N, C-alpha and C positions, 0 to 999 in steps of 0.2 A: 362194890361196883368194879367191873372189868376196866382195865386201863385202855384208853383210846389209842388205837394204832394210827400212826401218821407216817406219811412219806413226803418227800419234797420233789416237785415236778417242775420242769422247765416249760414255760408257756409257749416257747417258740418251737422246740423240737419234740417235746413230750418225754424227754429222758427223765428217769427217776433216780433219786439219790437218798441215802439214809439220813443225811443231815443237810442243813442249809449251808450254801456257799455262795460267794458273790458272783462267780462266773461259772457258766455251764461248761463242763469239760467236753461235751459232745459237739455243740454248735458254736462255742466260744462267745456266746452272748452274755452281757452283763446285766445283773439285777432282773433276771427273768424267772428265778426259782422262787416258788411260793409253797406254802404248806398245803398238803392234800390229805384229807381224812379218809383212811381206808375203810370201806364198808365191812361190817362184820360178816363172818361166814353164814350166820343165820339169816341175816337180811338178804344176802345174795341168793341163798337157797330159796327164800320165800319169793323173791322176784322171779326166779327162773322156773318154779314148779307150780305155783298156784295163781299167778297173776294173769295168765293168758289162756283164753278159751281155745285159741287156734293151735296150741302146741300139740305136736304129735310125738310118738315114741321114736327115738333115733334108731336108724338101721342103715346098713351098708348096701349101696346100690351101685350098679355099673352105669356108665354114661348113657348107653343105648336104651335103658329102661326108664329113664327120667322123662316124665310127661311135660312137654313144653307147651302143648295146646291149652293147658289149664291157666296159663299166665299170658294172655295176649295183651299187646299194648293197646292203649286207648288214647284218644286225642284230648289235648287240653283246650281245644277250640281256638288256639293261637298257633298258626303255622310256624311262626318264628320261634316260639318256645318249644314246639315239637322238634324243630330242626336241632336246636341246641341239646335237647334231651336224647337225640339219636333216633327220632322217628315217632316219639310218643311217650306216654307215661307207662312204666312197668308196675303192675300191682306188687305191693310190698317194698317198693323202693323208697329209700330215705334220701331226699334231695335237699341240699343246703343252698340257699340263695342269700348272698351278701351284697353289700353296697353302702355307700356313704349316706348320711342322713339327707332325706329329700330326693333320693335318686328315683324312687317310685316302686320300691319292693312291695310294700303293703298294697299300693294301688293296683299293681299288676296282678298280685295273687287274689285280691278281692274281685277283680274283673273275671279272672279264670274261674274262681269258685262260684260266682253268681251264674255264669253261663253253664257250668257243668252241673249245677244243682237242678237244672231243668230236667235232666235225664238220669242223674245218679245221686246217691245219698252223699252229701258233702257237709263237712263240719269245719268251721273256722274258729280256732281258739285264739283269743287275744289276751295277752298279759300286760301289754303296755298301755293300751287304750281302753276306754270304757265301751260298752255296747252302744251307747248313744253316739259316741264319736264315729264308730264304724258305720252305723246306720246313716248318719249325716253325710259321710263320704259317699256311700252307695246312692243316696238320693241325689247328691250333687252330680254324680256321674251318670245318673239316669239308668241304673242297673236294675235288673229284675231281682227283687228282694223277697219274694214270697216263698221260696223253696230252701234257701241256704240256712242251715242251722248254725247258731252262734253260741259260744261259751266264753265267759270271762273267768279265767282260773289260771293260777300259776303253779299249783301242786301237781306234779307229774302223775302220781298214783291216782289222784282224783280224776284227772283228765282221762286216763286210760280206762278207769272203771266206768265213767259215764259214756265213753266212746263205745264200749262193748255193748251197752244197752241199745244203741242206735245202729251199730255196725256200718259205719260210713265206708264208702269206697275210696275216698280221698279226704285228707285232713291238712290243715295248715296250723303250724305252731308259730306264733308271732309274739315274742321272739325267744330264742334259746337262752339269752342272757338274763331273763327274768324268771326262768323256770327253776324249781328246786325240788329235791327229793328229801323226804322226811328223815331218813336215816343219816344223812350227811349234815354234820353240825357246822355249817359255815353259811355265809351270806350268799344269796343268789348273785350270779355273775362271777363268782370265784372259780378258780381252776377246778376244784373238786366238784362243785355243783354243776358246772357246764359239762364236765366229763361224764358224771353219773347220769345227768338228765338226758344227754344225747344218747348214751348207751341204752338207757331204759326205753326211750321212745323208738330207737332204731329196732330193738329187739321186739317191741310190741308191734311195730309196723310189719315186720317180716313174718312173725308167727300168725298174724291175722290177715295177711295179704292186703294191707291198707297202704295206699300210696300216700306219702307224707312229705309235705314241703316244710322245711325248717328255716326260719329267718334268722340270720346272724348279723351282728354289727361288725364294723371294721375299725381298726386303730387309726391313729393320726398318720401312719405311714401308708395307709391304704390296704393293709393286710387284714385278713379275717381275725377278729378278736377271739380270745380263748385259747385253750391248749391245742397243740398240733394234732393230738389224738382225735379231736373233733372232726377233722377232715379225713382221718383214716377210717373211722367207723361208719361214715355215711357212704352212699353209693355214687352220688354225683355232687359236684360243687360248682356253683355258678356265681359270677359277679356281674351286677348291674352297674354299669359305669356311665358317666356323663357329667358335664359341667352343670353346676347348680343354676347358672343363668342361660344354659343352652337348651335347645329344644329336643335334641335327639339323645337317645339312650342306646347303649350297646350291651347286650347280654352275652357274655362269653363263658364257655365251659372250660374249667381247669382240670376236672376229673370226671370221668363217666365210665362206670363199669358196664353200661349197656349201649355204648356208642362211641363215636370218635370224640376226641378232645379238641380243644381250640376251635370249636364251632362258634359262629357269630350270628346273633340275632339282632336286628335293628328295629327300634321303636321310636315313635315321635310322641312327645308329651303334648297333649291338647287339653282343652277345657273338659272334655269328656273322658279323660284318662289316657292311657297309652294305646296308640294305634300302630299296627304293623306297617313296616315299610317293605314293600315287595321288591323294589328295585333300589338297593342302597347305593349302587354306583352313581345313579343320577344325583344323589345328595352330595357325595364326595367330589363330584366333578362340576359343581356349580361355579364355573369360571366366567369371567367377563368376556365380552366380544373381542376386545383388543388383546393381541399377543404381548406378553410382558416377559422381560428377561428373568431368569432364575426359576422358571416354572416348568415342570415336566410331569407326565402322567405315567404311572406304572400299574401293573396288574399283580396284585397279591392274591394268595390262595388261603382262604379262611375255611378250614374244615372240609366241606365238600363243594364249595362254590368259589368262583373267582370274583374279585372286587377291584374296580378301577378307582385308584386313589391319586390325588394330586399331591406332589411334593414340591415345596418351595424352598429356595436357598437365597440367602443374601450374603454376598461377599463384599466387604468394604475395607478400606485402608484403616489400620488400627493406630490409635493414638497412644497405645500403651506398649511397653517393652515385651509384655507377654500377651499375644493376641488371644481373644476369647474364642472358644469352640463350644457352642450351645446347640443341643439337639432336642427337639420336642417331638415325641412319638417315635424316636429311633434310639438305638444304642449309641451313647456318646463315645465309647471306646472304639466302636467300629468306624465312626466318623473320623477319628484321629488316624486310624489305620488306612482308610481310603485316601486321606490327604497325603499320606506318605507314599502310597502307591501311585497317586497322580503325579507327584513330584518326580519319582524315580522312573516311571515308565511312560508318563505323558509329557514330561518336560514342562510342567506347569507348576510354578512355585507360588505358594500362598503363605509363606512364613510371616509376612508382615501384614496379613489380612485377618480381620475378624470374620468368622464364618458362623452364620445362624441358619439352621435348617428346621423345617416344620412340616408335619404331615397334616394336611387340611382335613377338618372334620373331627379332630380329636381321636383319630384311629391310632392304635398302637401297633407298629409294624415290627415283628420280631424275626421274620425270615430274611434270608440273605438275597432274595431276588430283587431287593430294592437297591442293591449296590450300584448298578450301572445307571439307573435313573437318578440317583443322588449325585453321582459324579457329573453327569451331563447337566443337571440343574446348577451345580456350582460353577461349571465352566461357562454356562449361559450367563450367570450373574457376573462372573469375573470379567468376561469379555463384553458384557452389556449387549448381548445379541440374543434375540428371542428364538426359542425352538418352535417349529411348526405346530399349529394347534392339532393337526391330524396325526401327530407322532405319538406312538406308544413305545415304551422302553421297559425291559426287564432283563435281569441276568446277574449272576454272582461274579464278583471280581476277586481273583486270587492275588496272593502277594507277589507273584511273578508277572502280573499284568495280564494273565489269561482270563478269558470270559468263560465261566463254567456254566453248564446247563442247570436248569431248575426243574422240579417236578411239574407235570401237567402243562408243558409248554404250549402244545397245540391248542388246548382248551382255553388258555389265556388269550391267544391270538384271536380265536373265534369270538370270544366274548368282547374283545376290543372292536372287532369288525361290526358286531351288532350295534355298538354305540357310535358308529360313523367314523371310526379312525381309519385312515388310508395307508399309513406307513408304520412299520414296526422294526425296531432295532433289537435283535434277540441273539442269544448265543447260537453258535453254528450248529451245535448238537440238537437244539430245539427247533431248527428250521423245518417246516412241514414238507413232506415229500410231494404232496399234491398242492397246487396253487389254491389259495383261499380267495373267493370272489370279493373283489373290491379292496384287497389288501396287498400292498407291496412289502415283502419281508426282506430285510437286509440282515443276513447272518454275519456275525463277527466272531473272531476267535481270540483277538487280543484287544487291549484297551486302545492302542494306536489306531486300529481299524475303526473302532467306534467313534473316535475323534475325527477321523477322516470322513466318516459318513455324514458329519454335520456340516462339512464344508460345501 
């Protein structure tokens, strides 16, 4: 019997090592290296030569001779999902969707597949649930169930062989953590099984022009479970996020070879499944009628559209020698930096104050356009003075106290005007050259000018 070849792979970064070690020398993570069984050359050759009916002989071509019309995008019947995917589903694309348990991954994909099965051949492969459980969910959601093909199987080779007999246009694999390849001698969910199963399915999807959704689990830290190479071999990676007791879910793209990244789709969880939210700004701006200190509204840019989001700040005298700085939905290091800028260039000292900031609605803000809105919200809470309800604020704050411009400034102002806002404090470089109907724009170049505009 031939000796089994093994390697050791880091589950965080995908680096390989000839022997086990406690710390990964590439990403410096501890206890992330596990044994990986290398498939034999014969098994790899068998997978790549005889397993796929759609495989064609390799040849060298120039860019202008490649036929793009043969792979048109098609809709998923959900506009929010199409937006995150970059305009629709590309045939042959392998799309990974992750999320915490109960976020609604299986529910969303079951809704998509049942609607698409009306016009296209669709196959749903379930490895974690029985066919009866999936059928019960479809009946509870009142979905059309007479066209969707179902398969309960965890062996990847068997799934691909059965799929070739039906030739579906779209498939769902739920989930990659329970799939296994026969040639790999390890348990499903291990680094080697996830890696080989994902590579096998991705190769099968591309060679047969089948769009494939792959469901993935997340770790306790909220990251996608499995080796990092899993995200490298697929075409797009999405995360369905939302609190378990909350109603709304956000679908965010982290990688997309066929469109823009950081696109955001918003859904509402109802008794009939996930429903699209066409105007997310109305959700994130569900403020009360009375003006309250510490609240400001900013315009963030998510992918290809602006979103109006409320940011709240609470500044209170600290009873401890080391005041707390807590940020929910924002970068905590940036909060500390902005407090230093406020002290140096705004003459406002909060060294003895606890500072808590929160982005309403569970949105995660990663861009710097929220700097000015965050500072004004903290000033409002510190002075116990409310900001006007019709005020919109955005802009990046530099270490020298300057207000820097942000991308798509005019589009942000126009979006705020559509929602009834009357006044905007924006960077001077983002001020529109032509007046916007119903909107008074206050351009500022420095932090001191923004503070003066509140007086």
